[in-house]
MILO-963583 format. One line per 8 residues: number of its first residue (from 1); for each residue x, y, z of C-alpha. Coordinates in steps of 0.1 Angstrom, whole numbers. Example, Ala and Ser with C-alpha at 12.3 -4.5 7.8 and 13.67 -1.06 7.14 Angstrom:
BEGIN
1	123 -45 78  137 -11 71 .
# end
This chain:
BEGIN
1	1225 1106 1088  1196 1089 1106  1199 1051 1108  1174 1024 1116  1179 1025 1154  1172 1063 1155  1138 1061 1138  1114 1072 1166 .
9	1083 1094 1169  1091 1130 1162  1122 1124 1141  1122 1143 1108  1138 1126 1078  1141 1131 1040  1120 1103 1023  1113 1104 985 .
17	1131 1138 983  1106 1154 1007  1107 1161 1045  1086 1137 1066  1080 1134 1103  1076 1100 1120  1042 1099 1138  1043 1063 1149 .
25	1069 1036 1149  1068 1001 1162  1091 971 1156  1078 939 1140  1099 908 1149  1100 881 1123  1115 846 1127  1152 840 1134 .
33	1160 874 1148  1150 894 1117  1130 925 1125  1115 954 1106  1102 988 1117  1066 997 1107  1062 1036 1107  1036 1062 1098 .
41	1051 1092 1081  1036 1126 1077  1047 1145 1047  1055 1180 1060  1048 1197 1026  1014 1183 1017  1002 1167 1050  997 1132 1036 .
49	1002 1103 1059  1017 1071 1046  1027 1037 1062  1061 1024 1054  1083 994 1064  1120 1000 1071  1147 974 1074  1179 975 1095 .
57	1200 984 1065  1180 1016 1057  1193 1050 1066  1181 1085 1058  1192 1121 1056  1179 1142 1085  1154 1169 1074  1171 1202 1079 .
65	1142 1225 1089  1144 1261 1101  1118 1275 1123  1105 1311 1125  1080 1327 1148  1048 1337 1130  1013 1349 1137  981 1337 1123 .
73	961 1365 1106  930 1352 1090  916 1325 1067  896 1329 1035  883 1303 1010  906 1275 1022  937 1298 1024  954 1307 1057 .
81	974 1339 1060  1003 1344 1084  1028 1371 1091  1064 1370 1105  1063 1378 1142  1091 1403 1140  1080 1419 1107  1042 1420 1102 .
89	1046 1433 1067  1061 1400 1055  1032 1376 1049  1028 1341 1036  998 1318 1029  993 1281 1032  964 1260 1020  941 1237 1040 .
97	959 1207 1026  992 1217 1041  979 1227 1075  956 1197 1079  938 1191 1112  956 1220 1129  935 1245 1110  905 1240 1133 .
105	925 1253 1163  938 1285 1146  925 1319 1159  935 1354 1148  967 1367 1164  977 1332 1176  1015 1326 1177  1027 1296 1156 .
113	1060 1283 1143  1067 1284 1105  1087 1255 1091  1112 1264 1064  1126 1237 1041  1151 1247 1014  1143 1284 1018  1105 1280 1015 .
121	1078 1280 1042  1062 1246 1039  1040 1244 1070  1033 1257 1105  1033 1239 1138  1010 1249 1167  1020 1248 1203  1011 1214 1218 .
129	987 1229 1242  965 1259 1235  936 1277 1254  903 1283 1236  870 1296 1248  838 1275 1247  812 1295 1228  784 1269 1226 .
137	777 1242 1252  745 1222 1257  735 1215 1293  751 1184 1307  728 1154 1312  741 1126 1335  740 1092 1321  750 1059 1335 .
145	775 1060 1364  797 1034 1347  807 1059 1319  822 1093 1327  798 1119 1312  809 1139 1282  792 1163 1258  802 1180 1225 .
153	809 1217 1226  819 1243 1201  851 1263 1206  857 1299 1195  875 1286 1163  844 1266 1153  860 1233 1163  838 1207 1181 .
161	853 1186 1208  841 1163 1236  845 1177 1272  833 1167 1306  797 1176 1316  808 1204 1340  823 1226 1312  800 1255 1304 .
169	797 1282 1278  823 1309 1284  848 1286 1300  884 1285 1288  896 1250 1280  931 1236 1273  933 1215 1241  961 1191 1230 .
177	966 1201 1194  983 1167 1185  954 1146 1197  926 1172 1193  913 1163 1228  903 1182 1259  930 1184 1286  915 1206 1314 .
185	894 1236 1322  914 1268 1329  904 1289 1359  895 1324 1350  909 1353 1370  878 1370 1385 .
# end
């Protein structure tokens, strides 16, 4: 059982009979020592995010999720196909709705983790940091010195992100898949 004091970011619980992951949690103190916990929950089956208020008397069942190693194969018409890492003949598909924002960072043959709930693969999780090539980058134009310069580039997966001005086409950049933001440029072995 997960009780009120254990509800923190990253904890997975059963809420309304479905597995949810806590994305944010912060306490709200009310008068005379009474407090509640305001949380944002991500439904791990359909990707919906909801806000919920929990009280100190609330407790939940921990979501028992299994993980498998999988490989992304391809996408077609909003469906994403994966295979088991150890058995490429075993394949499964997930829709755009389940995968959510992570879909824009998927590239063929990329390793991911499949999440299994009650014997069924419900979603995937990407590594927190991944490396992607910049395929389109406009030249950097310096602006005011008070603001650090950024520009929008296109990655090999088609995703667009903001990067510093020095990033050029052909560079490999590290992306944080949780925030969708640029982390650093990776040095190429020449």
